[in-house]
N, C-alpha and C positions, 0 to 999 in steps of 0.2 A: 196471081191469086189473090183474092180481093181481100182485107184486114180491117182488123179495129185497135187499136191501142189504147189501153184501160190504165188506171190505176186503182187498187184498195184503198182508200184511206180510213181510219178508226182510232178510236181511242184503245190506249193499252188492253188487253182484256175485251174487246168485243168480240174478238170471234174472227178478225180479217184470215189468220193462217189456215186456221179450220175450214173456212169456207173456202179457202183456195185448195185444199187438199180435196175436196168434194166438188168441185169444177173440175179438178184434174180427173177424177176418177168417173163422173158420167159422161167427161167427152173420148172417154176412150183412149188417154193418154196412158195409164196402165194397161198391162194386161190380165185378165181377170184370176190369173194363180200370181200377179207379180206379190210379191210381199215389200208394202211401203212403209216406212215409218211415219206414226201420226205425227202430226205438222211437220207433214217432209221439207215445206219450205225455211223452217229453221233448221239449216245445216248447220252452224257453229255449236259447239259444246255451250258454251256460256248462255247461247239463247235457250237450247235445252233446257239447262238447269235452271234458269232465270223464267223461263214461260213468256219471255218476251222476244219483239223481233229489232236487232239491231243494226242487220244492215238490209238493206233495200235489194229486192232480187226480182229477177225477170224469169217469167215461164210461157210456154203459148200453149195454145189447144186449137185443135177446128171444130168447128160447127158450122153444119150444114155448106161443106163447101167454102166457109170462109176461114180465116186464121185470125184467132182473137190473142193477141200479145197481152199478157197480165202483169202488172209489177206490183209487188206486195212491198208495201212502205211500214219502217217503223212507225210506233203510237208516241214515241217518247220526245219531248221538245229537246231533251239534250240532243238526239240525234238528227237534227230539224235540217242540219246540213245536207242528209242525204234527200231529205222530202224534196227541200226547194228546188236541188237541180232534176229529180225523178220526174217533177210533175213536168217539165218542159218538153219529156219524150213523148207523153200521151196527149191525145185528144178529149179524152172523158173520165170523168171520176165516180169509181161506187163508192158512196159515203157509208160506212157500217155503223149504225145506231143500236145499243141495246136496249132492247124495249122496255127495260124497267129503268135502267140509270137514266136512259135520258143523254141528250149530248153531253161531254164532257169538255173541262179545259184543254184536251189536246184534241180533241175534235175539233174546236175553235179555232187552234193554232193552225193545222193542217188545210182546215174548209178556208180561211182566209187565205192562203197563200194561193188555191185553187181559184177561188172566185176572183182572185186578182189578176189571173192567166186569162180569165173569160172561160174556163169550163165549165159545161152543163152537167153539175150532179146528177145522179140517182141513189136515190134512198133508200136502201134495204133497211127495214127495221128488224133485225136478229134477235134472236132466243125469245119468240112472240109466246112458245109453249111454257116459260117460267110461270111460276104458281104467281110472282109476283109483277108481273108485267101488263104496262099500261101502254099500249100502242097509239092508242090515240092521244095521249099526252104527250108520249116521246115526239109524233109527229108535229104536233103544233110547237112543241118547243125546238124542232130543227127548222121549222119556219120563221120562228121568231128571230133564231139565231141567223139566219139566211139574212134577215132583213138589217140586224144588228151589223151585220159586216158590210152592207151596201151594194147588195145582189141587186143586179137589175132583173128586168120582168121575165125573160126567157129563164136566167135561175132560178126565180122564184118559183114558175111555174113546172117542179120539178115531178118526174113520174115516183112513184113508193111503190115498194112492195114489202110482204112480209113473208119473213124465214126463220127456219131453224138450221143454220150451217151444221150443227151435228147431228142433226136427223135427217139432212141432204133434201130441202124441198123449200121452193120460195113460190109465193102465187100473190096474184094481184088483190086478191080479197083474203080477208082474216080467214074466213071458213070455207077456203076453195080446198080443192082436191089434195092438197099436201102430197103429191108423188114424187116430184122430182126439183132440179134447178133450172128445166126447159123455159121456164116463165121468163128469168134472168138472163138465161142467153140469150132468146129473141128479144127483151127490152135494151141488152147493148146493142145488139145487131142493128136494131130498128130508132136508137136515141141517139148513138155515139156516132159523128160524121166519119167518113172515111178518110185516111190522113190528106190533108191538104196538099203534101209532099208528093203525090203519086203525078200531080199533073206537072209536075219538073222533072221527070222522067229524061228528059231529053237536054237538059240543062248540065252544065259540069259538076263533078262530084263536089257534097259538102256536108261536111258529119261534125256537130258538137258533142265533146268527150263528156259524158255527164259520172262515170264511174271508173276507177282503174282497181285491174285486179292483176293476180297474178298465177299462173298454171307453170308447174314445177316443170315441164316438159316444153312447153311451147314461150314460156318467161311472159315479159307485161302484157296485160289485154286493156286496151280503153273499149267501154260500153257507152254505144249513144244511138242516136236516131239519125239517118240517112235524110237529110232534108232536099237532097236535089243530086239528080244523075246517079248513075250505076258505076260499082266498084268491083273489078275482078282482080281476082287473086295473083302477083304478080306487078299489080299496077304500080307506078311510083308516084306519091304524093307527099304534100308537104302538112307541117302542121305551124299555125300561127296563133300566137299568144293572145290573151283578152285584148290587150293594145294593138294588134296588128301585127308585132314584131315575128319574125320568120324565126322558130325554135329548131327544126328540124327537119332535113328532106328524108324520106327512106321509103323503102320499100315493102309493101304490105303481103308477109308471108301467108297468113291464115286469116280466114273470115268465116267465124262461127255465126251459127244462129239458133235459137233458143226453141227447143221440140221437146213438149213437154217438160219434164223434169232438167233433162240434159242438155249439153250445148252440141251443135252437130257441124263439122264443116260444110261449108257450100261454096262454089265456085264463082257466083256474082250475088250482089245485094243490091236491090234496086230502093229506090225514092219511099220513103213510109217503114221500110223494115228496121228494126231495132237489132242490132248487131254487135259482136267485140270483135276486135283485129288487134293482129298480133304484126312485128314488126320494127316498132318505134323504140329509142333508149333514152330520149327524154322527154317527149310530149306527155302530158297530164290533162287530170280534169278542168274542165272549161276554156280547153285549147280549142282550136276549129281544127278541124282533118279535111284538107282541098286537094282540087287539083291545082298543080303546079302555076296554072295561071291565073288562080285567084288570089287576091291582095288584102281584101276586106273580109274580116273575121265575123261571125254569127255572133249577134249579142247575147252573153250568158249572164243569168240570173244572178242579182247579189245575194251576197250573203249575208245574214243577221252577223253582227262582232259576237266576239268571247264576250262572255261577263265573268269569268273566274281563272286566278293563274294559280297554279300548284308548280312548288318547286322538285326536279326529279335530281336527287345525287346521286353519288357513288356508294356504297356502305360501308362506313368505314369504323363499325363496330368491333370489339374483339372477338364476335363469332362471324366475322364476315369470311365469306369463299369457304363455308362448311357444303353449305347445300347448293348453291347455282355453280353455275359455269360461267356465266356470263357477268362480268363485275365491274370491268374495266369500262370508264366514262368514253373511249372511243367507242365502244361497242353499243353503251347504253342512246349515245348521240347519234349514231347512226340508225338506230332503233327507229325511236324517235322522228328524226327526217324521215323516214320513210311513211310512218304512221302520220305526218302532216301533208305527204304527198297526197295520198290517197283520201284523207279525209279533210277537206276543205275546211271543216269548221274549227279544226286546231293549228295554231298557231305555236312554234318552238322558238326560241331564242338563246343564246349563249350566256352563262353569267359572266362577270369579270374574271372571277377564278377557275374558269375554264372546268371546274370539276362538277358543276350542277346547271341544268337546264330547265329554264321556265316555260310550261307549258299551260298554254292559255285556252279554256275551253268553253263549252256550253253550261255544264252542270257537274254535281259531284257524280252523279250515274255514269255520265259519260268518260269523267277520270277512272273511277272505280273500274268500270270496263277495260279501259287501256291497263293500267295498273296490273288486274288479274290476268289480262293475257300475257304480259311479259312476264309475271312471275312463273304463269305454266310455260313458258319458253327457255323457263331456267336463269332470267334475270334477279340479282339481287339489287334493290335499290333503297333509298332513304327517301321517306315522301314526308313536305312539309304540311303544315294545314294550308288550306286553299285561303288565298285572297281574294277580295272584289276588284275587278278595274272600275278605275273612276274614268270620268269624262271629264274635259273643259270645254264651257259656253260661256262667251261673254264674261269671262273672270268666275265665272260661279263652278264649283265642283257640284258633279251629277253624278250620280249611283244608279245600279239598275233597280227597278224595282220587279217583282214577280207577283202575278194573282195567283192567289192560294186558293183551292176550293176544297172545302173538308167535309165528310160526311161523317157524322160521330152519332151515337145513341145520345136521346137527350140530355141521359143524366151527367155528360161528361162535358158539354157545350159549353159549359160556365168555367171550365179550368182551360180549355182550348183558348176561349176568348181573351182569357184575361192574360195567356204566356203571351197570345200574339199580339193583344194591342196596347202591353205592359211595356218589359222591359225589349222586347224586339221591335217597338216600332211600329206596328202595323197600323192600317185603317181599315175599318170594315167595310165593305160594298153591299153587303146583300147578305139576309139570315133567312131561311124558310125553314116552316117544321111540315114534317108529313109523316104520319104512323110511326112513331116513337121512334123519327131519326131527325138529325138538325143538319141542315146543308148549309156552310159557311162559306161566305165568297170575303176574302180579304188581300190588300195591297199590302205586302210585306217586301220591305229591302231584302236583298238577295242576302246581303251580312246577317240579317237576323237568322235565315232559316240553316245558315250552314249548322251542322249539328244538333238541328232541332228535331230530326225525325225519331230517333230513339227515344227522346224525351216524350215527343207526341205519342207513340207507341204506350210508353208507363203510363201515362195519363189517361190513356184512353182504355188500360187493358188489354192491350193488342185486336181490339175492334175498330179502331177508326181506319180511314182512307183519305190519304191527303193527297194530291195533285198540285202540280206547280207549272205555271210557262211564265216565259217573259212578257213583262207589260209594257213599262215604257222607263226611259231614265226620267231622273226626277232630282230635285236639288239635294245635298246631304242633309240626312236626316240626324246627325249630332251621335255622340258614341253609344256603342250596345254591349253590355257587358258582358263577359266571355265565363267560362267556368267557375263556379264559384267555389268547389274545392280544391285541396290542395291534392299533391300526389306523393307517395310513399316511393321512395328511391333508393336502389339498393346502394350499400355504402362499399361491398366487396366483390370478387370474381369468385364463381365456383359453381355449386350445384345447392340448389335450396333445400330445407331440411325440415323435413315436416313441425317437428316440434317448436323450431323457431316460428314458422308462419302463424302456430295455433298461439302463441306469447304474442304475435301483433295482430291478432284479428281485432280486439278490442282498440285499434288505431283506426281501424278503418276497412274498407273493402278490397280483398285481393284480387288481383288479375292473374296470378300465376298459383300452380300446386307444386306438390313437394317432387324433389328429382329432377328440375327444370333447371337449364345452364341458364344463369345469371351473372350479369358484369356490372362493374362500378358505373355509376349514371342512369343504369337500367330503370324503366317506371315498374315496380311490381305489383300495386295497388292506388285506392284514392284512401286520401287521409281523410277524418272524420270533420277535422277544420279546414279553414282555409289558408295555411301554411304547408309549403312542401316540409316534408320530415325526413332525414336518412335514416336509413334502418339498416338493420345486420340480418339477412333471411336465412345466414349460414350458422347459426349459434348453434350448436348440440348442447344435449343436456348434460351436464357434469356428472358422472358417473362417481359414487363413491362403494366400498366394500359393504354397507350396512344396507340388508335388504328391508322395507316395510311393505306391510300389506297398501296395494293401492297404488306404488310407486311407479312400476310398471304397464298402466294403463294402455290401451293403445289410443294415441292422440286420434280423435276426431275432427279433421277439416272442414268447414263449410266450402261449398262447391265455387271453385272462384269464377268470376266474370269473364265469359270469353268474349271478345271483341270480333266482330266481321272487318273487314276491309274498309267499307265507307264509314260504318262504326268509328274505326279507331282514328281514320284522320280528321273526322268530325269533331272526337273528344280531346283531339293534343292542342295546345296552347301554341303561341307564337314560338315561345323557345324548346318547342320538343319536335320530334320528328317520329314519324312511322317508320319502323328497320322491315322491309318486305324482303321475304326470302321464298324459294318456289315450297318450303316445309313450314315456315312460322311467320306469323303476324306479332313484333313485339313493340313496345314504345318504350321510349328513351328519350332523356334529356338532349339538346343539341350538341352541349358541352360536357361531356363526361367527367372532366375533372370538377370537384366542389370548389377550388380553389377559383377555377378561371368561371366558374357559375358566379361566385360571389361581386369578384372584379365586376363581370359583367353587370350584374344587377346594380351594383353602387354608381358605375358612369351611368345605365340608363335613368337612374333614380335622381 
């Protein structure tokens, strides 16, 4: 059967997954009476809750006798390791751009990868039925973006469609009939070349593994595109590492192909097919699976290096083991190693103590998603503040710089610029005003962005939008001040008392309410001054036998500040940790004993 392989790429929230839903519906991948969840491709719980795509997923539809394999990719640069590998499996890309917002930073990140591979994009201007849509301006901006990314003449001569993914239509003209997505299907068939691998069906079998998954019944599954030859179930193949060393030889126990949303077993795969295969125990992402006679591996895409590192340790607080079942360092290590195997953008190293592990990755969001997945699986962890990774070049210290694009109402632009260019050492690259909104583009050290997002939302009253993407390595910019306020630390173990918290309210903001378990060294609030203060949240009211009017009025507490996982990790200082369990997120000092803390402070000073 003739086929086309395409990836759908776009910035976060520009409508990729919704469009794929409509493509599946209109191609007949679902029965008329089949109930399908909205955003069917976002199958993972976290993807549904956050409304983002984290893992790339493949599906396939049939159109006029052709099979079209579609890969839905993540939009966040934190999950760029997924995108870089996926693009090597396809022959064309559909670039989806919001007609109101135009190309955004993450669009730039993914598009640069696609253009560098020589793929010729199809541009779809989505959401043209929104009241603030400006499709013509968005189209001009896409052309400028391609030109700035050194696209060749073929890539600059791209076809464009106007569409509404939610309403399920795409047309070559803005005022077209707006019936269905057949214009997009036909354009994919005409514009995207058939896989060039089809000509290699007589050659020996070779396939590059691009993603690793697991099935509870089948075991490990490697997904990739067959580069040459054919493969039958039961055949013996071998795996070669990126350097050409033999990893293992194994028998293929199952071959699965994408058909609609499900994977179905097939007996034989041919060159050009995107398949998953089972049977291996060691082979992993970026390995070449091939005929035993072949000794040369297929070239694998280089992966951008990690930029931040976080320490994952065992939970050693007095409340450890109450919530989670997985608390030993050995179990945590096994889980992190499994993650690093399937996610090439993550690196895990042991620390000398053996009780903690350094996990290096692309960004706070990627780390937050990994920690959230682990706490849902029953792990208890203590997490350190993210640290930025530096590089040495010619004796000079280099640090990662991110390109930050911010859209805010005009009235908040001044406050945002002041924060970014002042203490956070950022440099303005561009600023444009349009219709009461300001778009600011700045180059800011990754260190300066750790913990900034919460502050940014406060400064813009929750209306600002901030997007970030790795820009370059640049000489070290000097020290960046951390959190200015000190913290309130519990000096006792027990359960917090409303009366004690009420008395502490003039000392700062509280992070806990009444009747919450606390322990010595746990952070229960933010001090109104810049020093840390030890307080007693258990101190009840001294009762006497004299009753006076007004003595026993109910204590009214101010609502405590509740931290989400990423906010907590960004808030803490270097001598603090976040205790993460399936039921709670607590802040604490690294050393719970106040005498040890004083000794550490003296030796550091």
